[in-house]
N, CA, C and O atoms as CSV, one atom per row, in Angstrom:
chain,resi,resn,atom,element,x,y,z
A,1,MET,N,N,31.892,53.474,-10.162
A,1,MET,CA,C,31.556,52.158,-10.373
A,1,MET,C,C,29.872,52.265,-10.944
A,1,MET,O,O,28.838,52.070,-10.305
A,2,SER,N,N,30.106,52.751,-12.768
A,2,SER,CA,C,29.180,52.988,-13.819
A,2,SER,C,C,28.536,51.303,-13.896
A,2,SER,O,O,29.292,50.341,-13.759
A,3,ILE,N,N,27.466,51.192,-14.067
A,3,ILE,CA,C,27.130,49.844,-14.891
A,3,ILE,C,C,26.497,49.836,-16.179
A,3,ILE,O,O,25.367,50.236,-16.458
A,4,PRO,N,N,27.663,49.158,-17.188
A,4,PRO,CA,C,27.106,49.826,-18.947
A,4,PRO,C,C,25.176,49.812,-18.987
A,4,PRO,O,O,24.458,49.178,-18.213
A,5,THR,N,N,24.867,50.424,-19.763
A,5,THR,CA,C,23.939,50.253,-20.165
A,5,THR,C,C,24.083,49.431,-21.230
A,5,THR,O,O,24.987,49.371,-22.064
A,6,GLY,N,N,22.327,48.330,-21.013
A,6,GLY,CA,C,22.643,47.422,-21.773
A,6,GLY,C,C,22.712,46.300,-21.527
A,6,GLY,O,O,22.283,45.363,-22.200
A,7,GLN,N,N,23.476,46.263,-20.142
A,7,GLN,CA,C,23.609,45.349,-20.416
A,7,GLN,C,C,22.476,44.218,-19.680
A,7,GLN,O,O,21.507,44.405,-18.945
A,8,LYS,N,N,23.315,42.544,-20.457
A,8,LYS,CA,C,21.833,41.675,-19.884
A,8,LYS,C,C,22.154,40.427,-19.201
A,8,LYS,O,O,23.369,40.235,-19.222
A,9,GLY,N,N,21.681,39.763,-18.768
A,9,GLY,CA,C,21.831,38.577,-17.767
A,9,GLY,C,C,21.557,39.445,-15.881
A,9,GLY,O,O,20.960,40.406,-15.397
A,10,PHE,N,N,22.245,38.570,-15.533
A,10,PHE,CA,C,21.813,38.602,-13.442
A,10,PHE,C,C,23.074,38.942,-12.945
A,10,PHE,O,O,24.009,38.823,-13.736
A,11,SER,N,N,23.302,39.320,-11.866
A,11,SER,CA,C,24.423,40.403,-11.644
A,11,SER,C,C,24.567,38.010,-10.817
A,11,SER,O,O,23.871,37.013,-11.008
A,12,LEU,N,N,25.938,38.319,-9.941
A,12,LEU,CA,C,26.066,37.288,-8.857
A,12,LEU,C,C,25.490,37.683,-8.166
A,12,LEU,O,O,26.459,37.629,-7.409
A,13,ILE,N,N,24.208,38.400,-7.136
A,13,ILE,CA,C,23.190,38.313,-5.688
A,13,ILE,C,C,22.455,38.161,-6.636
A,13,ILE,O,O,21.597,37.503,-6.047
A,14,GLU,N,N,22.078,38.239,-7.675
A,14,GLU,CA,C,20.267,38.060,-7.850
A,14,GLU,C,C,20.546,36.333,-8.206
A,14,GLU,O,O,19.751,35.460,-7.860
A,15,ALA,N,N,21.707,36.089,-8.886
A,15,ALA,CA,C,21.802,34.455,-9.350
A,15,ALA,C,C,22.285,33.849,-7.511
A,15,ALA,O,O,21.377,33.061,-7.244
A,16,VAL,N,N,22.773,33.877,-6.889
A,16,VAL,CA,C,22.798,33.849,-5.512
A,16,VAL,C,C,21.276,33.574,-5.389
A,16,VAL,O,O,21.090,32.383,-5.638
A,17,MET,N,N,20.084,34.232,-5.094
A,17,MET,CA,C,19.455,35.437,-3.667
A,17,MET,C,C,18.049,33.967,-4.689
A,17,MET,O,O,17.076,33.494,-4.103
A,18,VAL,N,N,18.412,33.636,-6.112
A,18,VAL,CA,C,18.110,32.664,-7.105
A,18,VAL,C,C,17.950,31.318,-6.126
A,18,VAL,O,O,16.930,31.069,-5.485
A,19,MET,N,N,19.136,30.515,-6.138
A,19,MET,CA,C,19.458,30.205,-6.096
A,19,MET,C,C,18.792,29.428,-4.553
A,19,MET,O,O,18.047,28.456,-4.423
A,20,SER,N,N,19.426,30.327,-3.540
A,20,SER,CA,C,18.568,30.336,-2.285
A,20,SER,C,C,17.944,29.855,-2.058
A,20,SER,O,O,17.888,28.740,-1.540
A,21,ILE,N,N,17.013,30.768,-2.477
A,21,ILE,CA,C,15.518,30.184,-2.064
A,21,ILE,C,C,15.203,28.374,-3.195
A,21,ILE,O,O,14.768,27.368,-2.636
A,22,ILE,N,N,15.514,28.399,-4.577
A,22,ILE,CA,C,15.429,26.787,-4.728
A,22,ILE,C,C,16.192,25.264,-3.921
A,22,ILE,O,O,15.944,24.075,-4.122
A,23,ILE,N,N,16.915,25.749,-3.226
A,23,ILE,CA,C,17.640,25.180,-2.056
A,23,ILE,C,C,16.450,25.137,-0.655
A,23,ILE,O,O,15.999,24.204,0.010
A,24,LEU,N,N,16.206,26.850,-0.617
A,24,LEU,CA,C,15.798,26.305,0.336
A,24,LEU,C,C,13.978,25.849,0.410
A,24,LEU,O,O,13.507,25.479,1.485
A,25,LEU,N,N,12.967,25.954,-1.052
A,25,LEU,CA,C,12.439,25.180,-1.079
A,25,LEU,C,C,12.292,23.479,-1.525
A,25,LEU,O,O,11.226,22.881,-1.667
A,26,ALA,N,N,13.719,22.892,-1.701
A,26,ALA,CA,C,13.907,21.902,-1.457
A,26,ALA,C,C,13.953,20.930,-0.634
A,26,ALA,O,O,13.672,19.739,-0.495
A,27,ALA,N,N,14.434,21.890,-0.093
A,27,ALA,CA,C,15.440,21.549,1.999
A,27,ALA,C,C,12.938,21.107,2.417
A,27,ALA,O,O,12.589,20.167,3.131
A,28,VAL,N,N,12.434,21.579,2.082
A,28,VAL,CA,C,11.185,21.489,2.728
A,28,VAL,C,C,10.839,20.791,1.887
A,28,VAL,O,O,10.510,19.762,2.476
A,29,ALA,N,N,10.581,20.561,0.155
A,29,ALA,CA,C,9.506,19.500,-0.262
A,29,ALA,C,C,10.167,18.484,-0.507
A,29,ALA,O,O,9.414,17.511,-0.506
A,30,VAL,N,N,11.313,18.185,-0.742
A,30,VAL,CA,C,11.493,16.440,0.152
A,30,VAL,C,C,10.957,15.690,0.358
A,30,VAL,O,O,10.202,14.876,-0.174
A,31,PRO,N,N,11.562,16.073,1.701
A,31,PRO,CA,C,10.874,15.731,2.832
A,31,PRO,C,C,9.716,15.114,2.769
A,31,PRO,O,O,9.179,14.115,3.245
A,32,SER,N,N,9.449,16.080,1.967
A,32,SER,CA,C,6.931,15.575,2.147
A,32,SER,C,C,6.788,14.664,1.134
A,32,SER,O,O,5.940,13.801,1.363
A,33,LEU,N,N,7.448,14.579,-0.081
A,33,LEU,CA,C,7.853,14.217,-1.526
A,33,LEU,C,C,8.370,12.897,-1.354
A,33,LEU,O,O,8.171,11.957,-2.123
A,34,MET,N,N,9.308,12.868,0.104
A,34,MET,CA,C,9.166,11.612,0.099
A,34,MET,C,C,7.701,10.313,1.001
A,34,MET,O,O,7.164,9.238,0.734
A,35,GLY,N,N,7.664,11.386,2.133
A,35,GLY,CA,C,6.497,10.606,2.534
A,35,GLY,C,C,5.309,10.233,1.746
A,35,GLY,O,O,4.426,9.437,2.064
A,36,THR,N,N,5.452,11.121,0.378
A,36,THR,CA,C,4.396,10.986,-0.280
A,36,THR,C,C,4.527,9.432,-0.661
A,36,THR,O,O,3.740,8.503,-0.479
A,37,LYS,N,N,5.205,9.456,-0.977
A,37,LYS,CA,C,5.357,8.420,-2.041
A,37,LYS,C,C,5.367,6.594,-0.389
A,37,LYS,O,O,4.588,5.740,0.036
A,38,ASP,N,N,6.709,7.029,-0.185
A,38,ASP,CA,C,6.011,6.215,1.596
A,38,ASP,C,C,4.473,5.642,1.574
A,38,ASP,O,O,4.071,4.613,1.032
A,39,ALA,N,N,3.736,6.612,2.322
A,39,ALA,CA,C,2.170,6.230,1.782
A,39,ALA,C,C,0.768,5.027,0.604
A,39,ALA,O,O,-0.147,4.204,0.581
A,40,ALA,N,N,2.094,6.274,-0.425
A,40,ALA,CA,C,2.075,5.798,-1.505
A,40,ALA,C,C,1.925,4.181,-1.970
A,40,ALA,O,O,0.883,3.755,-2.468
A,41,GLU,N,N,2.710,3.628,-1.816
A,41,GLU,CA,C,3.589,2.372,-1.411
A,41,GLU,C,C,1.892,1.200,-0.681
A,41,GLU,O,O,1.072,0.328,-0.968
A,42,LYS,N,N,2.605,2.565,0.845
A,42,LYS,CA,C,1.662,1.437,2.089
A,42,LYS,C,C,-0.276,1.157,1.564
A,42,LYS,O,O,-1.235,0.517,1.994
A,43,ALA,N,N,-0.061,1.825,0.744
A,43,ALA,CA,C,-2.020,2.487,0.407
A,43,ALA,C,C,-1.727,0.988,-0.465
A,43,ALA,O,O,-2.010,-0.063,0.110
A,44,SER,N,N,-1.190,0.954,-1.772
A,44,SER,CA,C,-1.255,-0.377,-2.689
A,44,SER,C,C,-0.760,-1.745,-2.133
A,44,SER,O,O,-0.581,-2.759,-2.808
A,45,LEU,N,N,-0.589,-1.622,-0.949
A,45,LEU,CA,C,-0.083,-3.147,-0.343
A,45,LEU,C,C,-1.794,-3.347,0.398
A,45,LEU,O,O,-2.597,-4.273,0.285
A,46,ILE,N,N,-1.860,-2.239,1.044
A,46,ILE,CA,C,-2.905,-2.694,1.386
A,46,ILE,C,C,-3.791,-3.297,0.661
A,46,ILE,O,O,-4.313,-4.386,0.898
A,47,VAL,N,N,-4.097,-2.120,-0.843
A,47,VAL,CA,C,-5.400,-2.914,-1.270
A,47,VAL,C,C,-4.992,-4.132,-1.758
A,47,VAL,O,O,-5.931,-4.925,-1.839
A,48,THR,N,N,-3.305,-4.823,-2.321
A,48,THR,CA,C,-2.688,-6.647,-2.571
A,48,THR,C,C,-3.249,-7.110,-1.711
A,48,THR,O,O,-3.641,-8.260,-1.912
A,49,LEU,N,N,-3.599,-6.416,-0.223
A,49,LEU,CA,C,-3.524,-7.896,1.321
A,49,LEU,C,C,-5.176,-7.854,0.584
A,49,LEU,O,O,-5.873,-8.857,0.737
A,50,ARG,N,N,-5.788,-6.552,-0.273
A,50,ARG,CA,C,-7.462,-6.847,0.476
A,50,ARG,C,C,-8.204,-7.657,-0.945
A,50,ARG,O,O,-9.362,-8.013,-1.163
A,51,SER,N,N,-6.991,-7.740,-1.717
A,51,SER,CA,C,-7.095,-8.462,-3.184
A,51,SER,C,C,-7.050,-10.347,-3.184
A,51,SER,O,O,-7.538,-11.262,-3.847
A,52,MET,N,N,-5.833,-10.116,-1.590
A,52,MET,CA,C,-5.588,-11.752,-1.423
A,52,MET,C,C,-6.991,-11.934,-0.587
A,52,MET,O,O,-7.589,-12.994,-0.774
A,53,HIS,N,N,-7.398,-11.247,0.064
A,53,HIS,CA,C,-8.157,-11.516,0.843
A,53,HIS,C,C,-9.293,-12.072,0.150
A,53,HIS,O,O,-9.772,-13.127,0.564
A,54,THR,N,N,-9.964,-11.268,-1.234
A,54,THR,CA,C,-10.830,-11.550,-1.523
A,54,THR,C,C,-10.562,-13.852,-2.044
A,54,THR,O,O,-11.102,-14.921,-1.763
A,55,ASP,N,N,-8.841,-13.076,-3.293
A,55,ASP,CA,C,-9.617,-14.316,-3.826
A,55,ASP,C,C,-9.281,-16.008,-2.640
A,55,ASP,O,O,-9.633,-17.110,-3.062
A,56,GLN,N,N,-8.426,-15.817,-0.907
A,56,GLN,CA,C,-8.552,-17.050,-0.262
A,56,GLN,C,C,-9.729,-17.145,-0.337
A,56,GLN,O,O,-10.219,-18.258,-0.523
A,57,VAL,N,N,-10.681,-15.810,-0.193
A,57,VAL,CA,C,-12.744,-16.808,-0.131
A,57,VAL,C,C,-12.646,-17.795,-1.380
A,57,VAL,O,O,-12.731,-19.022,-1.329
A,58,ALA,N,N,-12.414,-16.869,-2.713
A,58,ALA,CA,C,-13.185,-17.726,-3.468
A,58,ALA,C,C,-11.907,-18.868,-3.763
A,58,ALA,O,O,-12.125,-19.448,-4.826
A,59,TYR,N,N,-10.551,-19.365,-3.046
A,59,TYR,CA,C,-9.883,-20.733,-2.945
A,59,TYR,C,C,-11.325,-21.248,-2.067
A,59,TYR,O,O,-12.249,-21.943,-2.488
A,60,HIS,N,N,-11.145,-20.648,-0.737
A,60,HIS,CA,C,-12.476,-21.157,-0.334
A,60,HIS,C,C,-13.388,-21.907,-0.450
A,60,HIS,O,O,-13.410,-22.975,0.162
A,61,THR,N,N,-14.683,-21.387,-1.544
A,61,THR,CA,C,-15.078,-21.715,-1.515
A,61,THR,C,C,-14.571,-22.970,-2.630
A,61,THR,O,O,-14.159,-24.013,-2.121
A,62,VAL,N,N,-14.601,-22.877,-3.869
A,62,VAL,CA,C,-14.196,-23.903,-4.659
A,62,VAL,C,C,-13.312,-25.248,-3.749
A,62,VAL,O,O,-13.453,-26.388,-4.192
A,63,ASN,N,N,-12.335,-25.014,-2.366
A,63,ASN,CA,C,-11.527,-26.023,-1.799
A,63,ASN,C,C,-11.163,-26.216,-0.649
A,63,ASN,O,O,-10.156,-26.674,-0.107
A,64,ALA,N,N,-13.127,-25.372,-0.007
A,64,ALA,CA,C,-13.637,-26.242,1.034
A,64,ALA,C,C,-11.972,-25.371,1.922
A,64,ALA,O,O,-12.269,-25.009,3.061
A,65,ARG,N,N,-10.973,-25.160,1.676
A,65,ARG,CA,C,-10.327,-24.519,2.800
A,65,ARG,C,C,-9.588,-23.834,2.541
A,65,ARG,O,O,-9.076,-24.217,1.489
A,66,TYR,N,N,-8.987,-22.605,3.013
A,66,TYR,CA,C,-7.405,-20.876,1.961
A,66,TYR,C,C,-6.805,-22.291,2.133
A,66,TYR,O,O,-6.802,-23.313,2.819
A,67,ALA,N,N,-6.209,-21.552,0.859
A,67,ALA,CA,C,-5.202,-21.277,0.073
A,67,ALA,C,C,-3.320,-20.759,0.913
A,67,ALA,O,O,-2.913,-19.856,1.644
A,68,ARG,N,N,-2.559,-22.288,0.045
A,68,ARG,CA,C,-1.001,-21.356,0.789
A,68,ARG,C,C,-1.308,-20.600,-0.278
A,68,ARG,O,O,-2.163,-20.501,-1.158
A,69,LEU,N,N,0.620,-19.631,0.458
A,69,LEU,CA,C,0.498,-18.527,-0.896
A,69,LEU,C,C,0.834,-19.055,-2.175
A,69,LEU,O,O,0.209,-18.606,-3.136
A,70,GLY,N,N,1.898,-20.118,-2.409
A,70,GLY,CA,C,2.070,-20.615,-3.440
A,70,GLY,C,C,-0.003,-20.571,-4.842
A,70,GLY,O,O,-0.591,-19.939,-5.719
A,71,GLU,N,N,-0.069,-21.748,-3.975
A,71,GLU,CA,C,-1.830,-21.594,-3.802
A,71,GLU,C,C,-2.421,-21.095,-4.605
A,71,GLU,O,O,-2.799,-21.216,-5.770
A,72,LEU,N,N,-2.478,-19.946,-3.043
A,72,LEU,CA,C,-2.833,-18.363,-3.848
A,72,LEU,C,C,-2.395,-17.791,-5.015
A,72,LEU,O,O,-2.999,-17.625,-6.075
A,73,ASN,N,N,-0.901,-17.415,-4.590
A,73,ASN,CA,C,-0.555,-17.179,-6.490
A,73,ASN,C,C,-0.670,-17.267,-7.678
A,73,ASN,O,O,-0.853,-16.538,-8.653
A,74,THR,N,N,-0.380,-19.440,-7.167
A,74,THR,CA,C,-1.264,-19.389,-8.970
A,74,THR,C,C,-2.679,-18.923,-8.923
A,74,THR,O,O,-2.998,-17.974,-9.640
A,75,PHE,N,N,-3.729,-19.606,-7.998
A,75,PHE,CA,C,-5.396,-19.835,-8.644
A,75,PHE,C,C,-5.311,-18.445,-8.478
A,75,PHE,O,O,-6.256,-18.154,-7.745
A,76,ALA,N,N,-4.289,-16.792,-8.947
A,76,ALA,CA,C,-4.777,-15.969,-9.230
A,76,ALA,C,C,-3.834,-15.071,-10.752
A,76,ALA,O,O,-3.880,-14.042,-11.426
A,77,GLY,N,N,-3.206,-16.101,-10.628
A,77,GLY,CA,C,-2.198,-16.101,-12.530
A,77,GLY,C,C,-0.628,-14.994,-12.126
A,77,GLY,O,O,-0.099,-14.130,-12.824
A,78,SER,N,N,-0.243,-15.526,-10.659
A,78,SER,CA,C,1.127,-14.690,-10.939
A,78,SER,C,C,1.340,-13.488,-10.380
A,78,SER,O,O,2.153,-12.637,-10.739
A,79,LEU,N,N,0.390,-13.443,-9.268
A,79,LEU,CA,C,-1.187,-12.147,-9.274
A,79,LEU,C,C,0.665,-10.676,-8.111
A,79,LEU,O,O,1.006,-9.503,-7.954
A,80,TYR,N,N,1.016,-11.969,-7.793
A,80,TYR,CA,C,1.288,-12.096,-6.365
A,80,TYR,C,C,2.968,-11.761,-6.327
A,80,TYR,O,O,3.874,-11.244,-5.675
A,81,GLY,N,N,2.794,-12.119,-6.938
A,81,GLY,CA,C,4.924,-11.913,-7.324
A,81,GLY,C,C,5.164,-13.522,-7.395
A,81,GLY,O,O,4.523,-14.478,-7.830
A,82,ARG,N,N,6.932,-13.254,-6.478
A,82,ARG,CA,C,7.332,-14.362,-7.126
A,82,ARG,C,C,7.287,-15.533,-6.197
A,82,ARG,O,O,6.310,-15.255,-5.501
A,83,LEU,N,N,7.660,-16.445,-5.852
A,83,LEU,CA,C,7.870,-18.355,-4.709
A,83,LEU,C,C,8.889,-17.509,-4.205
A,83,LEU,O,O,9.496,-16.495,-4.550
A,84,TRP,N,N,8.866,-17.955,-3.676
A,84,TRP,CA,C,10.876,-17.646,-2.507
A,84,TRP,C,C,10.727,-18.142,-1.144
A,84,TRP,O,O,10.835,-17.597,-0.046
A,85,GLY,N,N,10.334,-19.813,-1.671
A,85,GLY,CA,C,9.982,-20.604,-0.992
A,85,GLY,C,C,8.984,-20.803,-0.079
A,85,GLY,O,O,8.605,-21.617,-0.921
A,86,THR,N,N,8.050,-20.884,0.946
A,86,THR,CA,C,6.860,-20.295,1.093
A,86,THR,C,C,6.097,-19.948,1.109
A,86,THR,O,O,4.933,-20.325,1.244
A,87,ALA,N,N,7.183,-18.102,0.803
A,87,ALA,CA,C,7.377,-16.776,0.996
A,87,ALA,C,C,6.596,-16.177,-0.582
A,87,ALA,O,O,6.633,-16.993,-1.503
A,88,LEU,N,N,6.079,-15.127,-0.805
A,88,LEU,CA,C,5.845,-14.673,-1.631
A,88,LEU,C,C,6.812,-13.216,-2.042
A,88,LEU,O,O,5.938,-12.411,-1.719
A,89,LEU,N,N,7.711,-12.526,-2.409
A,89,LEU,CA,C,8.793,-12.101,-3.538
A,89,LEU,C,C,7.653,-10.846,-4.544
A,89,LEU,O,O,7.032,-11.089,-5.579
A,90,ARG,N,N,7.725,-9.388,-3.674
A,90,ARG,CA,C,7.134,-8.192,-4.141
A,90,ARG,C,C,6.842,-7.250,-4.220
A,90,ARG,O,O,6.041,-6.739,-3.438
A,91,ARG,N,N,7.772,-6.203,-5.918
A,91,ARG,CA,C,8.468,-5.215,-4.919
A,91,ARG,C,C,9.544,-5.243,-3.862
A,91,ARG,O,O,10.275,-6.233,-3.835
A,92,GLU,N,N,9.764,-4.079,-2.816
A,92,GLU,CA,C,10.210,-4.044,-1.577
A,92,GLU,C,C,9.408,-4.723,-0.824
A,92,GLU,O,O,9.770,-4.647,0.350
A,93,TRP,N,N,7.986,-5.689,-1.052
A,93,TRP,CA,C,7.644,-6.202,0.269
A,93,TRP,C,C,7.815,-7.740,0.762
A,93,TRP,O,O,8.109,-8.041,-0.395
A,94,ILE,N,N,7.911,-9.233,1.581
A,94,ILE,CA,C,7.277,-9.855,1.846
A,94,ILE,C,C,6.168,-10.716,2.128
A,94,ILE,O,O,5.369,-10.538,3.048
A,95,PHE,N,N,6.155,-11.385,1.539
A,95,PHE,CA,C,4.661,-11.684,1.868
A,95,PHE,C,C,4.455,-13.302,2.206
A,95,PHE,O,O,4.247,-14.201,1.392
A,96,THR,N,N,4.605,-13.428,4.046
A,96,THR,CA,C,4.416,-14.818,4.295
A,96,THR,C,C,2.928,-15.598,5.127
A,96,THR,O,O,1.832,-15.041,5.189
A,97,GLN,N,N,3.132,-16.502,5.506
A,97,GLN,CA,C,1.219,-17.278,6.712
A,97,GLN,C,C,2.029,-17.002,7.588
A,97,GLN,O,O,3.253,-17.111,7.527
A,98,THR,N,N,0.940,-16.367,9.052
A,98,THR,CA,C,1.508,-17.244,10.146
A,98,THR,C,C,0.683,-17.430,10.913
A,98,THR,O,O,-0.392,-16.835,10.988
A,99,PRO,N,N,1.142,-18.419,11.694
A,99,PRO,CA,C,1.609,-19.714,11.546
A,99,PRO,C,C,1.660,-20.589,10.557
A,99,PRO,O,O,0.759,-20.862,9.764
A,100,THR,N,N,2.740,-21.029,10.618
A,100,THR,CA,C,2.610,-22.215,9.071
A,100,THR,C,C,1.252,-22.976,9.321
A,100,THR,O,O,1.095,-23.135,10.531
A,101,PRO,N,N,0.627,-23.291,8.866
A,101,PRO,CA,C,-0.629,-22.909,7.682
A,101,PRO,C,C,-0.902,-24.692,7.190
A,101,PRO,O,O,-0.777,-25.168,6.061
A,102,THR,N,N,-1.332,-25.449,8.567
A,102,THR,CA,C,-1.607,-27.157,8.262
A,102,THR,C,C,-3.055,-27.042,6.910
A,102,THR,O,O,-3.538,-25.955,6.591
A,103,ASP,N,N,-3.497,-28.320,6.332
A,103,ASP,CA,C,-4.533,-28.251,6.479
A,103,ASP,C,C,-5.775,-28.340,6.759
A,103,ASP,O,O,-6.649,-28.285,5.895
A,104,PHE,N,N,-5.989,-28.481,7.946
A,104,PHE,CA,C,-6.387,-28.855,9.226
A,104,PHE,C,C,-6.703,-26.967,9.472
A,104,PHE,O,O,-7.704,-26.271,9.298
A,105,THR,N,N,-5.640,-26.743,9.831
A,105,THR,CA,C,-6.012,-24.814,10.511
A,105,THR,C,C,-7.021,-24.459,9.135
A,105,THR,O,O,-8.157,-24.017,9.309
A,106,LEU,N,N,-6.339,-24.761,7.464
A,106,LEU,CA,C,-6.870,-23.733,6.670
A,106,LEU,C,C,-7.848,-24.041,6.341
A,106,LEU,O,O,-7.957,-23.371,5.315
A,107,LYS,N,N,-9.355,-24.983,6.490
A,107,LYS,CA,C,-10.191,-25.010,6.573
A,107,LYS,C,C,-10.943,-24.739,7.446
A,107,LYS,O,O,-11.972,-25.414,7.490
A,108,THR,N,N,-10.720,-23.513,8.628
A,108,THR,CA,C,-11.297,-22.235,9.301
A,108,THR,C,C,-10.687,-20.878,8.528
A,108,THR,O,O,-11.373,-20.037,7.947
A,109,GLN,N,N,-8.604,-20.871,8.724
A,109,GLN,CA,C,-8.730,-19.729,9.713
A,109,GLN,C,C,-7.174,-19.500,8.471
A,109,GLN,O,O,-6.359,-20.420,8.417
A,110,TYR,N,N,-6.910,-17.885,7.356
A,110,TYR,CA,C,-5.818,-18.262,7.810
A,110,TYR,C,C,-5.024,-16.768,7.666
A,110,TYR,O,O,-5.512,-15.899,6.944
A,111,ASN,N,N,-3.587,-16.509,8.513
A,111,ASN,CA,C,-3.088,-15.340,7.903
A,111,ASN,C,C,-1.549,-14.486,7.469
A,111,ASN,O,O,-0.394,-14.434,7.894
A,112,THR,N,N,-2.027,-14.139,6.822
A,112,THR,CA,C,-1.224,-13.763,5.609
A,112,THR,C,C,-0.354,-12.595,6.665
A,112,THR,O,O,-0.898,-12.041,7.620
A,113,LEU,N,N,1.014,-12.389,6.275
A,113,LEU,CA,C,1.745,-10.991,7.135
A,113,LEU,C,C,2.990,-11.048,5.561
A,113,LEU,O,O,3.699,-11.833,4.932
A,114,ALA,N,N,2.457,-9.266,5.607
A,114,ALA,CA,C,3.401,-8.359,4.482
A,114,ALA,C,C,4.709,-8.200,5.676
A,114,ALA,O,O,4.722,-8.818,6.741
A,115,TYR,N,N,5.593,-7.396,5.300
A,115,TYR,CA,C,6.071,-6.910,5.728
A,115,TYR,C,C,7.115,-6.326,5.303
A,115,TYR,O,O,6.486,-6.148,4.260
A,116,ARG,N,N,8.580,-5.624,4.993
A,116,ARG,CA,C,9.297,-5.060,4.436
A,116,ARG,C,C,10.611,-4.491,5.200
A,116,ARG,O,O,10.656,-3.762,6.191
A,117,MET,N,N,11.507,-4.964,4.550
A,117,MET,CA,C,13.343,-4.953,5.496
A,117,MET,C,C,14.067,-3.166,4.437
A,117,MET,O,O,14.155,-3.008,3.219
A,118,ARG,N,N,14.480,-2.044,5.740
A,118,ARG,CA,C,14.725,-1.218,5.696
A,118,ARG,C,C,16.484,-1.268,6.168
A,118,ARG,O,O,16.535,-0.955,7.358
A,119,GLY,N,N,17.098,-1.394,5.929
A,119,GLY,CA,C,18.732,-1.176,7.075
A,119,GLY,C,C,18.180,-2.603,7.428
A,119,GLY,O,O,17.465,-2.255,8.368
A,120,GLY,N,N,18.017,-3.844,7.352
A,120,GLY,CA,C,19.149,-4.901,8.375
A,120,GLY,C,C,17.000,-4.794,9.142
A,120,GLY,O,O,16.620,-4.623,10.301
A,121,ARG,N,N,16.638,-4.879,8.579
A,121,ARG,CA,C,15.851,-4.158,10.021
A,121,ARG,C,C,13.578,-4.226,9.941
A,121,ARG,O,O,13.005,-3.157,10.150
A,122,ILE,N,N,12.952,-5.140,9.731
A,122,ILE,CA,C,11.208,-4.108,9.805
A,122,ILE,C,C,11.237,-3.077,9.803
A,122,ILE,O,O,11.812,-2.280,10.544
A,123,SER,N,N,10.574,-2.942,8.909
A,123,SER,CA,C,10.643,-1.018,9.016
A,123,SER,C,C,9.035,-1.136,8.932
A,123,SER,O,O,8.275,-0.655,9.772
A,124,SER,N,N,8.549,-2.019,7.516
A,124,SER,CA,C,6.996,-1.911,7.832
A,124,SER,C,C,6.459,-3.248,8.026
A,124,SER,O,O,7.085,-4.063,7.348
A,125,ALA,N,N,5.058,-4.016,9.053
A,125,ALA,CA,C,4.661,-4.840,8.523
A,125,ALA,C,C,2.971,-4.236,8.846
A,125,ALA,O,O,2.590,-3.198,9.388
A,126,TYR,N,N,2.260,-5.321,8.287
A,126,TYR,CA,C,0.913,-5.426,8.134
A,126,TYR,C,C,0.186,-6.599,7.905
A,126,TYR,O,O,0.890,-7.354,7.233
A,127,THR,N,N,-1.309,-7.283,8.252
A,127,THR,CA,C,-1.278,-8.751,8.773
A,127,THR,C,C,-2.729,-7.747,8.290
A,127,THR,O,O,-2.976,-6.551,8.134
A,128,ILE,N,N,-3.653,-9.418,8.150
A,128,ILE,CA,C,-4.819,-9.968,6.614
A,128,ILE,C,C,-4.904,-11.638,7.562
A,128,ILE,O,O,-4.083,-12.528,7.782
A,129,GLY,N,N,-6.299,-11.424,7.902
A,129,GLY,CA,C,-6.717,-12.539,8.256
A,129,GLY,C,C,-8.358,-13.417,7.158
A,129,GLY,O,O,-8.571,-13.389,5.946
A,130,GLN,N,N,-9.046,-13.974,8.128
A,130,GLN,CA,C,-10.112,-14.601,6.984
A,130,GLN,C,C,-11.065,-13.553,7.036
A,130,GLN,O,O,-11.934,-13.297,6.203
A,131,ASP,N,N,-10.717,-12.757,8.500
A,131,ASP,CA,C,-12.161,-11.997,8.317
A,131,ASP,C,C,-11.954,-10.521,7.128
A,131,ASP,O,O,-12.884,-9.752,6.889
A,132,GLY,N,N,-10.664,-10.395,6.559
A,132,GLY,CA,C,-10.727,-9.515,5.516
A,132,GLY,C,C,-10.426,-7.430,6.033
A,132,GLY,O,O,-10.497,-6.457,5.283
A,133,GLN,N,N,-10.113,-7.476,7.528
A,133,GLN,CA,C,-9.782,-6.471,7.987
A,133,GLN,C,C,-8.146,-6.196,7.728
A,133,GLN,O,O,-7.327,-6.831,8.393
A,134,PRO,N,N,-7.836,-5.488,7.006
A,134,PRO,CA,C,-5.534,-5.509,7.046
A,134,PRO,C,C,-5.259,-4.939,8.488
A,134,PRO,O,O,-6.346,-5.095,9.044
A,135,ARG,N,N,-4.653,-4.533,9.131
A,135,ARG,CA,C,-3.636,-4.740,10.985
A,135,ARG,C,C,-2.519,-4.629,9.999
A,135,ARG,O,O,-2.171,-5.015,8.883
A,136,THR,N,N,-1.961,-3.534,11.510
A,136,THR,CA,C,-0.709,-2.175,10.446
A,136,THR,C,C,-0.237,-2.750,11.778
A,136,THR,O,O,-0.730,-2.579,12.893
A,137,LEU,N,N,0.777,-3.436,11.434
A,137,LEU,CA,C,2.029,-4.328,13.370
A,137,LEU,C,C,2.864,-2.790,13.654
A,137,LEU,O,O,2.910,-2.160,14.710
A,138,ILE,N,N,3.586,-2.394,12.112
A,138,ILE,CA,C,4.051,-1.378,12.612
A,138,ILE,C,C,4.621,-0.778,10.835
A,138,ILE,O,O,5.231,-1.051,9.801
A,139,PRO,N,N,3.733,0.320,11.676
A,139,PRO,CA,C,3.288,1.855,10.591
A,139,PRO,C,C,4.673,2.301,9.424
A,139,PRO,O,O,4.552,3.258,8.659
């Protein structure tokens, strides 16, 4: 079998080899990139929680108590998402205060819980309180 001289293009074997290499690289890279995206979303959440804490401290300075989430969101110009009952929704995250705060408890403390639901269950959860330290409950 002779190959005509001057033929342009790839042989079938060359094309299959290139496709195999691309598929192998994709199989290795995609899970890694998905993990990177998840890590970036969690880092963004930590920044949001710290920003909420800063606004809580400012609200406490003005009002002599910490804010409920609706009050905090209004204080920050709706920066933290949209109000849904007593919770805030921001992208995939739900923010709530636990336990349900009273005016008396808000004079000295607050605890904000942020969690994300996937597949009908909580997939990640973080919390921050008046000490300003974000804590991981479910990574």
